C-alpha positions in Angstrom: -65.7 34.4 64.6 -64.0 31.7 66.6 -60.4 32.3 67.5 -59.1 29.2 65.7 -60.8 30.2 62.4 -59.3 33.7 62.7 -55.9 32.1 63.4 -56.0 29.9 60.3 -57.1 32.8 58.1 -54.3 35.0 59.3 -51.9 32.1 59.1 -52.7 31.2 55.5 -52.5 34.8 54.4 -49.2 35.2 56.1 -47.9 31.9 54.7 -48.8 32.9 51.2 -46.9 36.2 51.5 -43.9 34.4 53.1 -43.8 32.2 50.0 -43.9 35.2 47.8 -41.2 36.9 49.8 -38.8 34.0 49.7 -39.8 32.7 46.2 -36.4 33.5 44.6 -34.7 31.3 47.1 -37.4 28.7 47.6 -35.9 26.1 45.3 -32.4 26.6 46.7 -33.9 26.2 50.2 -35.6 23.0 49.3 -32.6 21.5 47.5 -30.3 22.4 50.5 -32.8 20.8 52.9 -33.0 17.6 50.9 -29.2 17.4 50.5 -28.9 17.9 54.3 -31.3 15.0 54.9 -29.4 12.8 52.5 -26.0 13.5 54.0 -26.7 14.1 57.6 -25.3 10.7 58.5 -21.9 12.1 57.6 -22.5 15.0 60.0 -23.3 12.5 62.8 -20.0 10.6 62.1 -18.0 13.8 62.4 -19.9 14.8 65.5 -18.5 11.7 67.2 -14.9 13.1 67.0 -15.6 16.9 67.0 -17.9 18.2 69.7 -18.1 21.8 68.4 -21.1 22.0 66.1 -19.8 25.0 64.3 -16.6 23.2 63.2 -18.3 19.8 62.5 -20.9 21.5 60.3 -18.2 23.3 58.4 -16.1 20.1 57.9 -19.2 18.3 56.7 -19.8 21.0 54.1 -16.1 20.8 53.0 -16.3 17.0 52.6 -19.5 17.3 50.6 -18.0 19.9 48.4 -14.9 17.8 47.9 -17.0 15.0 46.3 -18.0 17.3 43.5 -15.3 20.0 43.4 -12.3 17.7 43.2 -13.6 16.0 40.0 -14.3 19.4 38.5 -10.8 20.6 39.2 -9.4 17.5 37.6 -11.6 18.0 34.5 -10.6 21.7 34.3 -6.9 20.9 34.6 -7.1 18.2 31.9 -9.2 20.4 29.6 -6.7 23.3 29.8 -4.0 20.9 28.8 -6.0 19.5 25.9 -7.1 22.9 24.6 -3.5 24.2 24.7 -2.5 21.2 22.5 -5.2 21.7 19.9 -3.8 22.0 16.3 -6.1 24.3 14.4 -4.9 22.9 11.0 -5.5 19.4 12.1 -8.9 20.3 13.4 -9.8 21.9 10.1 -8.7 18.8 8.2 -10.8 16.7 10.6 -13.9 18.8 9.8 -13.3 18.7 6.0 -12.7 15.0 5.9 -15.7 14.3 8.1 -17.8 16.4 5.8 -16.5 14.5 2.7 -17.3 11.1 4.3 -20.7 12.3 5.4 -21.6 13.6 1.9 -20.7 10.1 0.5 -23.2 8.6 3.0 -25.8 11.1 2.1 -25.8 10.1 -1.5 -28.0 7.2 -0.5 -30.8 9.5 0.6 -33.6 10.9 -1.6 -32.5 13.8 -3.8 -34.5 16.5 -2.0 -33.2 15.6 1.5 -29.8 15.0 0.1 -29.5 18.4 -1.4 -30.5 20.2 1.8 -28.2 18.1 4.0 -25.2 18.5 1.6 -25.7 22.3 1.5 -25.9 22.4 5.3 -22.7 20.4 5.5 -20.8 22.5 3.0 -21.6 25.6 5.1 -19.7 24.1 8.0 -16.1 25.1 8.4 -13.6 25.9 11.1 -14.6 29.6 11.2 -18.3 28.9 11.5 -17.6 26.4 14.2 -15.5 28.9 16.2 -18.3 31.4 15.8 -20.9 29.0 17.1 -18.6 27.9 19.9 -18.2 31.5 21.0 -22.0 32.0 20.9 -22.5 28.8 22.8 -19.9 29.7 25.3 -21.8 32.9 26.0 -25.0 31.0 26.7 -23.1 28.5 28.8 -21.4 31.3 30.7 -24.8 32.9 31.6 -26.2 29.6 32.7 -22.9 28.9 34.6 -23.2 32.2 36.5 -26.8 31.4 37.4 -25.8 27.9 38.5 -22.9 29.2 40.6 -25.2 31.8 42.2 -27.8 29.2 43.1 -25.0 26.9 44.3 -23.7 29.6 46.7 -27.1 30.0 48.3 -27.6 26.2 48.4 -24.3 25.9 50.3 -25.2 28.7 52.7 -28.6 27.0 53.4 -26.9 23.6 53.6 -24.5 24.8 56.3 -27.3 26.3 58.3 -29.3 23.0 58.1 -26.2 21.1 59.2 -25.8 23.4 62.1 -29.5 23.5 63.2 -30.4 20.1 61.9 -31.3 18.3 65.2 -33.2 21.4 66.4 -35.2 21.6 63.2 -36.1 17.9 63.2 -37.4 18.1 66.7 -39.3 21.2 66.0 -41.0 19.7 62.9 -41.9 16.6 64.8 -43.5 18.7 67.5 -45.7 20.9 65.2 -46.9 18.1 62.9 -50.4 17.1 64.0 -49.5 13.4 64.3 -48.1 11.5 67.2 -44.3 11.5 67.5 -44.0 7.9 66.4 -45.8 8.5 63.1 -43.9 11.7 62.5 -40.6 10.0 63.1 -41.6 7.1 60.8 -42.4 9.5 57.9 -39.1 11.4 58.4 -37.2 8.2 58.6 -38.7 6.9 55.4 -38.0 10.0 53.5 -34.5 10.5 54.8 -33.7 6.8 54.1 -34.8 7.1 50.5 -32.7 10.3 50.1 -29.6 8.5 51.4 -30.2 5.6 49.1 -30.6 7.9 46.1 -27.5 10.0 47.1 -25.2 7.0 47.5 -26.6 5.3 44.4 -26.0 8.3 42.3 -22.4 8.7 43.5 -21.7 5.0 42.9 -23.4 5.0 39.5 -21.4 8.1 38.4 -18.1 6.4 39.5 -19.0 3.1 37.8 -20.0 4.7 34.5 -17.1 7.1 34.5 -14.6 4.4 35.3 -16.1 2.1 32.6 -15.7 4.8 29.9 -12.4 6.1 31.2 -10.7 2.7 30.8 -11.9 2.4 27.2 -10.9 6.0 26.4 -7.4 5.3 27.8 -7.1 2.2 25.6 -7.9 4.3 22.6 -5.3 6.9 23.5 -7.4 9.5 25.2 -7.0 10.9 28.7 -8.7 8.4 30.9 -9.1 10.8 33.8 -10.6 13.6 31.7 -13.1 11.5 29.8 -13.9 9.3 32.7 -14.8 12.2 34.9 -16.6 14.0 32.1 -18.7 10.9 31.4 -19.5 10.4 35.1 -20.7 13.9 35.4 -22.6 13.8 32.1 -24.3 10.6 33.1 -26.6 12.5 35.5 -27.7 15.0 32.9 -31.3 14.3 31.8 -32.0 12.7 28.3 -28.6 13.2 26.6 -26.4 11.9 29.5 -23.1 10.3 28.4 -23.8 10.9 24.7 -22.3 14.4 25.2 -19.0 12.5 25.7 -19.1 9.3 23.7 -20.5 10.8 20.4 -17.6 13.3 19.9 -15.1 10.6 20.8 -16.7 8.1 18.4 -16.6 10.7 15.6 -13.0 11.5 16.2 -12.1 7.8 16.1 -14.1 7.4 12.9 -12.1 10.3 11.4 -8.8 8.7 12.2 -9.9 5.8 10.0 -10.7 3.3 12.7 -14.3 2.5 11.8 -14.4 -0.6 13.9 -13.2 1.4 16.9 -15.9 4.0 16.4 -18.5 1.3 16.2 -17.1 -0.4 19.3 -17.2 2.9 21.3 -20.8 3.5 20.2 -22.1 0.0 21.0 -20.1 -0.1 24.3 -21.5 3.2 25.4 -25.1 2.6 24.3 -25.4 -1.0 25.3 -23.1 -1.7 28.2 -22.9 1.7 30.0 -26.2 3.2 28.9 -28.4 0.1 29.1 -26.7 -2.5 31.3 -25.1 -0.2 34.0 -27.8 2.5 34.0 -30.9 0.3 33.6 -29.9 -3.1 35.0 -27.1 -2.6 37.4 -28.4 0.7 38.9 -31.5 -0.9 40.4 -29.2 -3.6 41.9 -27.0 -0.9 43.4 -30.1 0.7 44.9 -31.0 -2.6 46.5 -27.5 -3.2 47.8 -27.2 0.3 49.2 -30.6 0.0 50.9 -30.0 -3.4 52.5 -26.3 -3.1 53.4 -25.2 0.5 53.8 -28.2 1.7 55.7 -28.8 0.5 59.3 -32.6 0.7 58.8 -33.4 -0.2 55.2 -36.4 1.6 53.8 -39.4 -0.5 53.0 -39.8 0.7 49.4 -39.2 -1.5 46.3 -35.9 -0.4 44.6 -37.7 -0.2 41.3 -40.0 2.5 42.7 -37.0 4.5 43.7 -35.4 3.9 40.3 -38.6 5.0 38.5 -38.9 8.0 40.8 -35.4 9.1 39.9 -36.3 9.0 36.2 -39.6 10.8 36.7 -37.8 13.5 38.8 -35.2 14.0 36.1 -37.9 14.3 33.4 -40.0 16.8 35.4 -37.5 18.9 37.3 -34.2 18.4 35.4 -30.9 17.8 37.3 -32.3 18.5 40.8 -35.1 16.0 40.1 -32.7 13.3 41.2 -33.6 14.0 44.8 -37.0 15.8 44.4 -38.7 12.8 42.6 -37.8 10.1 45.2 -38.6 12.5 48.1 -42.1 13.2 46.8 -42.7 9.5 46.1 -41.4 8.4 49.5 -43.5 11.0 51.3 -46.6 9.9 49.4 -46.0 6.2 50.1 -45.4 7.0 53.8 -48.7 8.9 54.0 -50.5 5.9 52.3 -49.1 3.6 54.9 -50.2 5.9 57.7 -53.7 6.0 56.2 -53.8 2.2 56.0 -52.4 1.6 59.5 -54.1 4.4 61.4 -57.0 6.2 59.7 -58.6 3.4 57.8 -59.1 1.5 61.1 -60.8 4.6 62.7 -57.9 5.8 64.8 
């Protein structure tokens, strides 16, 4: 057996078992790597002023955390205040009146469906809601523990990538069996798309949260709490901002302001959900690509937008960065094939 064949057999076997060994951390590793690529420009800026890689890597991680942790702290603080001010009697009256109004609406349905829905509504009361809330909080608590555990590992890997980023990039370029120019072009394409997606997601969250926060404040709610909540909810697949605007709309409806409830619903669905998320967001992608990046990526902004949606549908929350990364890498390989291999090089 030729040495090179023996080498590849041993290499593939070892690679397989390496994947099995690190399988519990593989997704965290990949997410940290992609986040590093998307935000490494911040690390370069800090490196201009701080020459110690250990310190600059730590500061980059702190700033990255601040973008997400500060809003969560604001939300937590506001939620504690709101929960402390909840009037159980008022909440019980709200549930009973909402049930009564809903039963009136259900009278227009066929008798079989009406009977089932009415019985289901009658079984709802403050005690059952508290019981369901406790069960749901247990599920959320377990999911939260898992999320925090994953987040800790992601942050550890992210710091290591910040610290060894330049070394890893040079090493990857050296071992890829392409010439350095092609390797750098592929890495530049992928990293550019990731930066576009990262900045676009942040800007979109701020824009949607600000839009809903202003309206929530006008209707007498905490603009900071509901604005931040809506911004965070906007990146959740499928349901998105409905987690926020539906309860708000129901509460406004209960207070007797039917026009206000309709306005909140239409405003959230049409202006925020359709105009901002589906019309303005592709424009933001184009602006970020052309203005904020020194070397704009040569990929249509609609492809990036569709890749984000596809990633969310396939991988959930982390699909925001996985989808565009896979798409950018595939397009870069197609370009290399067209420019190099198709011409016999």
